[in-house]
C-alpha positions in Angstrom: 25.0 -4.6 0.4 27.9 -5.5 3.0 30.5 -4.1 0.6 29.1 -0.6 1.3 31.3 1.2 3.8 28.3 2.4 5.8 26.9 -1.1 6.2 28.9 -1.5 9.4 27.3 1.6 10.8 23.9 0.6 9.7 21.2 -1.1 11.8 19.5 -3.9 9.7 15.8 -4.7 10.2 14.7 -7.9 8.2 11.0 -8.9 8.0 10.2 -12.2 7.0 6.7 -12.9 5.8 5.0 -16.3 6.7 4.6 -19.0 4.0 1.5 -18.9 1.7 1.2 -22.6 1.7 2.8 -25.7 3.4 4.8 -26.2 0.3 6.6 -22.9 1.1 7.6 -23.6 4.5 10.9 -25.1 3.6 12.0 -22.2 1.5 10.9 -19.8 4.2 12.9 -21.5 6.8 16.0 -21.6 4.7 15.7 -17.8 3.9 15.3 -17.2 7.7 18.4 -19.1 8.5 20.4 -17.1 6.0 18.9 -13.7 7.7 19.8 -15.1 11.3 23.5 -15.6 10.1 23.9 -12.3 8.3 26.8 -10.4 9.4 28.5 -7.0 8.6 25.9 -4.6 10.0 25.9 -2.6 13.2 22.9 -4.7 14.4 20.4 -7.1 13.2 16.7 -7.4 14.2 14.6 -10.1 12.6 11.0 -10.4 12.7 9.3 -13.5 11.5 5.8 -13.6 10.9 3.9 -16.9 11.7 1.3 -15.9 9.1 1.4 -14.8 5.4 0.4 -11.1 5.5 1.1 -10.5 1.9 3.5 -8.0 0.2 1.6 -4.7 0.8 0.7 -5.3 4.4 4.2 -6.5 5.2 6.1 -3.5 3.7 3.6 -1.0 5.2 3.9 -2.6 8.6 7.5 -2.9 8.5 8.4 0.4 7.2 6.0 2.1 9.7 7.5 0.2 12.6 11.3 1.4 11.7 10.1 4.9 11.0 8.4 5.1 14.5 11.9 4.2 15.9 14.3 6.2 13.7 12.2 8.8 11.9 13.9 7.7 8.5 14.5 4.4 6.9 16.2 3.0 3.6 13.8 0.1 2.4 15.3 -2.9 0.3 13.8 -5.8 -1.2 15.5 -9.4 -1.5 16.2 -9.3 -5.1 18.2 -6.2 -5.6 22.0 -5.8 -6.4 23.5 -2.5 -5.0 26.5 -0.3 -6.1 29.2 0.0 -3.3 28.1 3.6 -2.7 24.5 3.0 -2.5 24.3 3.8 1.3 26.5 6.8 0.9 24.1 8.2 -1.8 21.0 7.4 0.1 22.1 8.7 3.5 23.4 12.0 1.8 19.9 12.3 0.1 18.1 11.9 3.4 19.9 14.7 4.8 19.8 16.9 1.9 15.9 16.7 1.4 14.7 16.3 5.0 13.3 19.6 5.0 12.0 19.6 1.6 8.1 19.0 2.0 7.8 18.6 -1.8 10.2 15.5 -1.6 8.4 12.4 -0.3 11.0 9.8 -1.1 14.6 9.0 -2.4 15.3 6.2 -4.9 18.7 4.4 -5.6 17.1 3.1 -8.8 16.5 5.1 -11.9 14.0 3.8 -14.6 15.7 3.4 -17.9 14.4 6.9 -19.2 15.9 9.2 -21.7 17.8 12.0 -19.6 18.5 15.0 -21.9 22.3 15.2 -22.6 22.5 18.8 -21.4 20.8 17.9 -18.0 23.8 18.6 -15.6 22.5 17.7 -11.9 23.5 14.5 -10.3 19.9 13.8 -9.3 16.4 14.4 -10.8 12.8 14.8 -9.4 10.1 12.5 -10.9 6.5 12.7 -9.8 6.4 9.0 -8.8 8.1 6.8 -6.2 10.2 3.6 -6.8 10.1 0.4 -4.7 13.5 -0.7 -5.6 15.9 0.6 -3.0 14.4 3.8 -1.7 14.1 5.8 1.5 11.7 8.4 3.1 11.0 10.1 6.3 8.2 9.3 9.0 6.5 12.8 8.5 6.1 11.9 4.7 5.1 8.4 5.1 2.4 9.2 7.7 0.6 11.4 4.9 -0.2 8.2 2.8 -3.9 7.3 2.7 -3.5 3.4 2.6 -7.3 2.8 2.5 -7.6 5.2 -0.6 -10.8 6.6 1.0 -11.6 8.8 -1.9 -11.3 5.9 -4.3 -14.9 6.3 -5.6 -14.2 9.8 -6.3 -11.3 8.9 -8.4 -13.4 6.5 -10.3 -16.0 9.0 -11.2 -13.9 12.2 -11.8 -11.0 11.8 -14.5 -9.6 15.2 -13.4 -9.0 13.9 -10.0 -6.7 11.2 -11.3 -4.5 13.7 -13.3 -2.1 14.2 -10.6 -1.5 10.4 -10.5 -0.9 10.2 -14.1 1.7 12.6 -14.1 3.8 9.7 -12.9 2.7 7.4 -15.7 -0.4 5.9 -17.3 0.1 2.6 -15.9 -0.6 3.9 -12.3 -4.4 4.3 -12.6 -5.0 0.6 -13.8 -2.8 -0.6 -11.3 -4.6 1.2 -8.4 -7.7 -0.1 -9.7 -6.3 -3.8 -9.5 -5.0 -2.9 -5.9 -8.6 -1.7 -4.6 -10.2 -4.6 -6.2 -8.1 -7.2 -4.6 -6.2 -8.1 -7.9 -2.8 -7.3 -6.7 -1.1 -6.6 -3.4 0.6 -3.2 -4.0 1.7 -0.8 -1.5 3.8 1.0 -4.1 1.0 2.5 -6.2 -0.6 3.9 -3.1 2.7 5.5 -2.3 3.0 7.0 -5.6 -0.7 8.2 -5.1 0.5 9.9 -1.8 3.3 11.8 -3.8 0.5 12.9 -6.4 -1.9 14.0 -3.8 0.7 16.4 -2.1 2.2 17.4 -5.4 5.3 15.8 -4.2 8.4 14.1 -5.9 10.7 11.3 -5.7 14.4 11.9 -5.9 16.4 9.8 -8.4 20.3 9.4 -9.2 20.9 10.2 -12.9 22.7 6.9 -12.9 21.3 3.9 -11.1 22.7 2.6 -8.0 20.3 -0.4 -8.0 19.7 -3.2 -10.3 16.7 -5.5 -9.9 17.7 -9.2 -10.2 13.9 -10.4 -9.8 12.9 -9.5 -13.2 13.6 -13.2 -14.4 10.0 -14.2 -13.3 11.0 -14.8 -9.6 9.6 -11.5 -8.5 6.0 -11.1 -7.1 4.8 -8.4 -9.8 7.6 -8.0 -12.2 7.3 -11.2 -14.4 10.2 -12.1 -16.8 11.4 -9.0 -18.8 14.5 -6.9 -19.4 12.3 -3.8 -19.5 13.7 -2.5 -16.4 17.4 -3.4 -16.9 20.0 -0.7 -16.0 23.7 -0.7 -15.6 24.9 -0.5 -12.1 26.6 2.8 -11.6 29.7 3.3 -9.2 30.0 7.1 -10.1 29.9 9.2 -7.1 26.8 11.3 -7.2 26.0 14.4 -5.0 22.5 15.4 -4.2 21.4 18.8 -4.8 19.0 20.2 -2.1 17.9 23.0 -4.6 17.1 20.7 -7.5 14.0 21.7 -9.3 11.6 19.6 -11.6 12.4 19.6 -15.4 9.4 19.0 -17.5 11.5 17.1 -20.1 12.1 14.5 -17.4 8.4 14.1 -16.7 7.7 13.8 -20.4 10.2 11.2 -20.5 8.9 9.2 -17.6 5.4 9.4 -19.0 6.6 8.0 -22.4 8.4 5.2 -20.6 5.4 4.2 -18.6 2.8 4.6 -21.6 1.1 1.1 -21.9 1.1 -0.4 -25.2 -1.9 -1.1 -27.1 -2.2 -4.7 -26.0 -1.6 -3.7 -22.4 -4.5 -1.1 -22.6 -6.8 -3.8 -24.2 -5.9 -6.2 -21.4 -6.5 -3.4 -18.6 -10.0 -2.7 -20.2 -11.0 -6.2 -20.2 -9.9 -6.9 -16.8 -11.1 -3.9 -14.9 
């Protein structure tokens, strides 16, 4: 990240969750020492939680705090690799879509979906959020219903789930697991916020982010090459007039269509 030219102009907020067990304490202490010695940014503010809040609560709390101060935020996880122009692209996109109420987020990562060869824009709209190097605005973030107070209605009414399923058939089982305490996911609830408001995430046509946590070290990803992408250094220009392309939505749904084995596992576990 420090090789991004805009890093020196960026204020870095780091949120370190507390250890789950006493066995995790040395590793947490080591990470915090690295964070305290981080250089190359305009400023650094580190919050060290004395307790383990868990992934979802930590992210929601941290993002909310930064947005209350700045109105917009670029959010990073600790297991990501970035192109040298990641911050340039993200800041340009935050400016370009600040007034587009149908855009809830910007992502630096693009799922490895099939983009049609004749698709010309540098960016695309997808009815789903990404948690790997993304950004949003305070007025969009505040529209999320983190309690999912209408979950019972979603369970009873398949038609009510259709806006969420536009982003992928994997989202409904994931939301069920979240609400039943089987996973700690803010990201599926953030995608639900997009769905509820008919909103989109903006994605680059070539990924500016690569996830290095898909080797089994990530919280939810496991060991897989499914999300592997090439890191692009090609300059991309956000287009504030971009419109959805049905072919891209179809490609997204095809990519996230669960396998027969996964559908059976979900049915047995939910």
